[in-house]
C-alpha positions as CSV (number, residue, x, y, z in Angstrom):
1,M,4.0,-50.5,-4.4
2,P,7.7,-50.6,-3.2
3,L,8.0,-54.1,-4.6
4,I,6.8,-53.0,-8.1
5,Y,9.1,-49.9,-8.0
6,G,12.0,-52.2,-7.1
7,F,11.3,-54.5,-10.0
8,Y,11.2,-51.4,-12.3
9,R,14.5,-50.2,-11.0
10,I,16.1,-53.6,-11.7
11,H,14.6,-53.7,-15.2
12,L,15.9,-50.2,-15.9
13,F,19.4,-51.1,-14.6
14,L,19.6,-54.3,-16.7
15,S,18.4,-52.4,-19.7
16,R,21.0,-49.7,-19.4
17,M,23.7,-52.4,-18.9
18,Q,23.0,-53.8,-22.4
19,K,25.2,-52.7,-25.3
20,F,24.5,-54.2,-28.6
21,L,26.4,-54.0,-31.9
22,I,24.6,-55.2,-35.0
23,I,26.8,-55.9,-38.0
24,Q,25.6,-55.9,-41.6
25,T,28.2,-54.7,-44.1
26,A,26.6,-56.1,-47.2
27,F,24.4,-54.2,-49.7
28,L,21.6,-51.7,-49.4
29,G,18.8,-54.2,-49.1
30,D,20.6,-56.2,-46.6
31,V,21.0,-53.2,-44.3
32,I,17.2,-52.5,-44.6
33,L,16.4,-56.1,-43.7
34,A,18.6,-55.7,-40.6
35,T,16.5,-52.9,-39.1
36,P,13.9,-55.3,-37.6
37,V,16.8,-56.6,-35.3
38,A,17.4,-53.1,-34.1
39,N,13.6,-52.4,-33.7
40,A,13.1,-55.7,-31.7
41,L,16.0,-55.0,-29.4
42,R,14.8,-51.4,-28.8
43,E,11.3,-52.6,-27.9
44,K,12.8,-55.2,-25.5
45,Y,15.5,-52.9,-24.0
46,P,14.4,-49.3,-24.4
47,D,17.3,-47.9,-22.5
48,A,20.1,-50.1,-24.0
49,Q,22.8,-48.8,-26.3
50,I,22.2,-50.2,-29.8
51,D,24.7,-49.6,-32.5
52,M,25.0,-50.8,-36.1
53,L,28.0,-51.3,-38.4
54,V,27.5,-50.8,-42.1
55,R,29.7,-50.3,-45.1
56,K,30.5,-46.8,-46.4
57,G,27.7,-45.6,-48.7
58,N,24.9,-47.3,-46.7
59,E,25.1,-45.2,-43.5
60,S,22.4,-42.7,-44.6
61,L,19.9,-45.5,-44.4
62,V,20.2,-45.9,-40.6
63,Q,21.7,-42.6,-39.4
64,G,18.9,-41.0,-37.3
65,H,17.0,-44.3,-37.0
66,Y,15.0,-44.2,-33.8
67,A,16.2,-47.7,-32.7
68,L,19.9,-46.9,-33.1
69,D,22.3,-44.8,-31.0
70,N,25.4,-44.9,-33.1
71,V,26.3,-46.0,-36.7
72,L,29.8,-47.3,-37.3
73,I,31.1,-47.2,-40.8
74,W,33.5,-49.6,-42.6
75,N,35.3,-47.7,-45.3
76,K,37.1,-50.4,-47.3
77,K,38.6,-47.7,-49.6
78,E,40.9,-46.8,-46.7
79,G,42.4,-50.2,-47.0
80,K,40.4,-53.3,-46.1
81,Y,42.7,-54.7,-43.4
82,K,43.8,-51.4,-42.0
83,S,40.2,-50.3,-41.6
84,L,39.3,-53.7,-40.1
85,R,42.0,-53.3,-37.4
86,A,40.8,-49.8,-36.6
87,L,37.2,-51.0,-36.3
88,K,38.3,-53.9,-34.1
89,K,40.0,-51.4,-31.8
90,Q,36.9,-49.2,-31.7
91,I,34.6,-52.2,-31.0
92,V,36.8,-53.6,-28.2
93,A,36.9,-50.1,-26.6
94,E,33.1,-50.0,-26.5
95,K,32.9,-53.2,-24.4
96,Y,29.7,-54.5,-26.0
97,T,27.7,-57.0,-24.1
98,E,26.6,-58.6,-27.4
99,I,27.7,-58.5,-31.0
100,I,25.1,-59.7,-33.5
101,N,26.5,-60.5,-37.0
102,L,24.0,-60.8,-39.8
103,H,26.8,-60.8,-42.4
104,R,28.2,-64.1,-43.7
105,F,31.8,-63.2,-44.7
106,A,35.1,-63.5,-42.9
107,S,35.7,-59.8,-42.5
108,S,32.7,-59.3,-40.3
109,G,33.4,-62.7,-38.6
110,F,36.8,-61.3,-37.6
111,L,35.2,-58.3,-35.8
112,T,32.6,-60.6,-34.2
113,A,35.1,-63.2,-33.0
114,F,37.7,-60.7,-31.7
115,G,35.5,-57.8,-30.6
116,K,35.7,-59.1,-27.0
117,A,31.9,-58.9,-26.4
118,E,30.4,-60.9,-23.6
119,N,28.3,-62.7,-26.2
120,S,28.6,-63.1,-29.9
121,V,26.2,-64.6,-32.4
122,G,26.0,-65.1,-36.1
123,F,25.1,-67.4,-38.9
124,D,26.8,-70.8,-39.4
125,K,27.8,-69.8,-42.9
126,N,30.2,-67.2,-41.7
127,P,33.7,-68.8,-42.1
128,L,34.7,-67.7,-38.5
129,S,31.4,-68.8,-36.9
130,F,33.3,-71.5,-35.0
131,L,34.8,-68.7,-32.9
132,F,31.4,-67.1,-32.0
133,K,29.8,-67.8,-28.7
134,K,26.7,-68.9,-30.6
135,K,25.9,-69.7,-34.2
136,V,22.5,-70.1,-35.9
137,K,21.8,-72.0,-39.1
138,H,21.1,-69.9,-42.1
139,D,18.7,-72.1,-44.0
140,L,17.3,-71.2,-47.4
141,T,15.1,-74.3,-47.5
142,Q,12.6,-73.5,-44.7
143,N,10.5,-70.9,-46.6
144,L,11.6,-68.2,-44.2
145,H,12.0,-64.5,-45.1
146,E,15.5,-63.1,-44.5
147,V,14.0,-60.9,-41.8
148,E,12.9,-64.0,-39.9
149,R,16.3,-65.5,-40.3
150,N,17.9,-62.3,-39.0
151,L,15.5,-62.2,-36.0
152,S,16.4,-65.9,-35.2
153,L,19.8,-64.6,-34.1
154,I,18.2,-62.8,-31.2
155,A,15.5,-65.3,-30.4
156,H,17.1,-65.9,-27.0
157,H,16.0,-62.4,-26.1
158,G,12.3,-63.4,-26.5
159,V,11.6,-61.0,-29.4
160,P,9.0,-61.4,-32.1
161,K,9.7,-63.7,-35.0
162,K,8.4,-61.4,-37.6
163,M,8.7,-57.6,-38.1
164,R,8.6,-55.3,-41.1
165,P,11.8,-53.3,-41.8
166,S,11.7,-49.6,-41.3
167,L,13.4,-46.5,-42.6
168,H,12.9,-43.0,-41.2
169,P,13.7,-40.2,-43.7
170,A,14.3,-36.8,-42.1
171,E,12.0,-33.8,-42.5
172,K,14.4,-32.3,-44.9
173,D,14.1,-35.4,-47.2
174,F,10.3,-35.1,-47.3
175,A,10.6,-31.4,-47.9
176,F,13.0,-32.0,-50.8
177,V,10.6,-34.3,-52.6
178,N,7.4,-32.4,-51.7
179,K,7.5,-30.6,-55.1
180,F,7.0,-33.9,-56.9
181,K,3.8,-34.7,-54.9
182,G,1.3,-32.3,-56.5
183,Q,-0.5,-35.1,-58.3
184,K,-1.0,-38.8,-57.8
185,Y,2.0,-40.8,-59.0
186,V,3.7,-44.2,-59.1
187,C,7.4,-45.1,-58.9
188,F,9.3,-47.3,-61.3
189,A,12.7,-48.6,-60.2
190,P,13.8,-50.4,-63.4
191,A,17.5,-51.0,-62.7
192,S,19.5,-53.7,-60.9
193,V,23.1,-54.3,-60.3
194,W,22.5,-57.7,-61.9
195,F,21.3,-57.9,-65.5
196,T,19.2,-61.1,-65.0
197,K,17.4,-59.5,-62.0
198,Q,16.3,-56.5,-64.1
199,M,13.0,-56.7,-66.1
200,P,13.8,-55.8,-69.7
201,K,13.4,-52.2,-70.8
202,E,10.7,-53.2,-73.3
203,K,8.5,-54.6,-70.5
204,W,8.9,-51.5,-68.4
205,I,7.7,-49.5,-71.4
206,E,4.8,-51.9,-71.9
207,L,3.9,-51.5,-68.2
208,G,4.2,-47.7,-68.4
209,H,1.6,-47.6,-71.2
210,T,-1.0,-49.0,-68.8
211,M,-0.5,-46.2,-66.2
212,N,-2.9,-43.3,-65.7
213,H,-0.9,-41.6,-63.0
214,K,2.4,-39.7,-63.3
215,I,5.4,-42.1,-63.4
216,Y,8.6,-41.2,-61.6
217,L,11.6,-43.3,-62.7
218,I,14.1,-43.6,-59.8
219,G,17.5,-45.0,-59.2
220,G,21.2,-44.1,-58.8
221,P,23.4,-42.1,-61.2
222,G,24.3,-45.2,-63.1
223,D,20.6,-45.8,-63.9
224,V,19.9,-42.5,-65.6
225,A,20.5,-43.8,-69.2
226,L,18.1,-46.7,-68.7
227,C,15.4,-44.5,-67.1
228,E,15.7,-42.0,-69.9
229,E,15.3,-44.7,-72.6
230,I,12.1,-45.8,-70.9
231,A,10.8,-42.3,-70.3
232,Q,11.2,-41.1,-73.9
233,E,8.7,-43.8,-74.9
234,L,6.1,-42.6,-72.4
235,D,4.0,-39.4,-72.2
236,N,3.6,-39.4,-68.4
237,A,7.0,-40.2,-67.1
238,E,9.7,-38.1,-65.5
239,V,13.3,-39.2,-64.7
240,L,14.4,-38.6,-61.1
241,A,17.2,-41.2,-61.2
242,G,20.5,-39.6,-60.1
243,Q,18.7,-36.6,-58.5
244,L,17.6,-38.2,-55.2
245,N,19.7,-39.7,-52.5
246,L,18.5,-42.9,-50.8
247,M,16.4,-41.3,-48.1
248,Q,14.9,-38.8,-50.5
249,S,13.9,-41.8,-52.7
250,A,12.3,-43.4,-49.6
251,A,10.4,-40.2,-48.9
252,L,9.1,-40.1,-52.5
253,I,8.2,-43.8,-52.4
254,K,6.3,-43.3,-49.1
255,D,3.4,-41.4,-50.7
256,A,3.4,-43.2,-54.1
257,Q,0.1,-44.9,-55.1
258,H,2.3,-47.9,-56.0
259,S,5.9,-48.9,-56.3
260,Y,7.0,-51.2,-59.2
261,V,10.4,-52.8,-58.6
262,N,12.8,-55.6,-59.4
263,D,14.1,-58.0,-56.8
264,S,16.5,-55.3,-55.7
265,G,17.2,-52.6,-53.1
266,P,14.2,-50.4,-54.0
267,M,11.9,-53.3,-53.3
268,H,13.2,-53.3,-49.7
269,I,12.8,-49.5,-49.5
270,S,9.2,-49.9,-50.5
271,S,8.7,-52.6,-47.8
272,A,10.2,-50.3,-45.2
273,M,7.9,-47.5,-46.2
274,N,4.9,-49.9,-46.5
275,T,4.0,-48.7,-49.9
276,P,1.9,-51.0,-52.1
277,T,4.4,-52.9,-54.2
278,T,4.6,-55.1,-57.3
279,A,7.9,-56.9,-57.5
280,F,9.1,-58.5,-60.8
281,Y,11.2,-61.6,-60.4
282,C,13.3,-62.6,-63.4
283,S,16.2,-65.0,-62.6
284,T,15.6,-65.2,-58.9
285,V,12.6,-66.4,-56.8
286,P,10.9,-65.1,-53.7
287,E,11.3,-68.5,-52.1
288,F,14.9,-67.4,-51.4
289,G,13.4,-65.2,-48.6
290,F,13.8,-61.8,-50.0
291,G,10.3,-60.9,-51.1
292,P,8.4,-57.7,-50.6
293,L,6.9,-57.1,-47.1
294,A,4.5,-54.2,-47.6
295,E,1.0,-54.9,-46.5
296,Q,-0.1,-54.7,-50.1
297,S,2.4,-56.7,-52.1
298,R,2.3,-58.6,-55.4
299,I,4.9,-60.8,-57.1
300,I,5.1,-61.3,-60.8
301,S,7.3,-64.3,-61.8
302,K,7.5,-66.7,-64.7
303,S,8.0,-70.4,-63.9
304,L,10.7,-71.9,-66.0
305,D,12.8,-75.1,-65.8
306,C,16.0,-73.1,-65.8
307,K,14.9,-70.8,-62.9
308,P,16.3,-69.9,-60.5
309,C,19.8,-69.9,-62.0
310,G,21.4,-68.7,-58.8
311,L,20.9,-67.0,-55.5
312,H,22.0,-63.7,-56.9
313,G,21.9,-62.5,-60.5
314,H,24.2,-62.8,-63.5
315,K,25.6,-60.3,-65.9
316,A,24.0,-62.2,-68.8
317,C,21.5,-65.0,-69.1
318,P,23.3,-68.3,-68.9
319,K,20.9,-69.8,-71.5
320,G,21.2,-66.8,-73.8
321,H,17.4,-66.2,-74.1
322,F,16.4,-64.4,-70.8
323,D,12.9,-65.8,-71.0
324,C,12.4,-65.2,-67.3
325,G,12.4,-61.5,-68.1
326,F,11.0,-61.2,-71.6
327,K,8.1,-63.7,-70.9
328,L,6.8,-62.0,-67.7
329,D,3.1,-61.6,-68.2
330,F,1.6,-58.9,-66.0
331,K,-1.3,-57.8,-68.2
332,K,-3.8,-59.8,-66.1
333,D,-2.0,-60.2,-62.8
334,V,-0.2,-57.0,-62.0
335,Y,-1.8,-54.2,-59.9
336,L,-2.7,-51.4,-62.3
337,D,-3.3,-47.9,-60.9
338,S,-6.7,-46.4,-61.4
């Protein structure tokens, strides 16, 4: 018994010694796909300090997350280099045992390389990865999901290779959207930052006509016009775009019968809430490693010689026809609510 207690004391001491900083200052979906790293570390080191650095605007996704202690925010509007220097000073003062950089740009590479952590790890595509203690290949050719690639950065800790991302809306977020849950409903998230990743408005209307449940159209303030154009062609649709913040949207998606999304941020929110999901891929392909991860997921995609035309989207179809969007055929394949 004393021996077992001694081992427990040693484990507890080592766990409390660990201080991790996870860096992901890219977009909404990238932050969501970073949460498995925090979850895996929390399971492995329950008493460690685990922090995450995100860009201003994405902090609500992870503030209050059970696996995180602190959320650091990079506000580039305060001046990119001024804010980087301030963050570097803050990171150095924390004396992290390990900095884990999921971001692949020089700004985060600077913080990783000069954060004075005992260990630093990131992807080889980061321009400053040669200054990291360890770098890992970011390979798009191995049919790995981005979550698996992210978890490969902490493989030396003996963590699982696969985990679903997670979000944890607060009780106030669920309370805010409770008034929309009086009947069965589905969620449509029709917008994307990139035109060629966005299923055409006409196809969303076509899909909407197959629905028997209430349809909530969700998105940011910039998506309101598109959602209204779709809703006015449907009898059972209501526009909530611009009315919900990110975590309220997650709370709404949580109890939806189904979530219909593009290859965009709402798809990753749906994965994190484990809501049945249908994802429409226009110019991109799930083989890039950014597919839906909900237990019940379906992908609708059109195979074309010109597809994919890039890792991200474009503001317009390079070929001028946008067949990857207009020729999506979901009549037989898509999950239809009943």
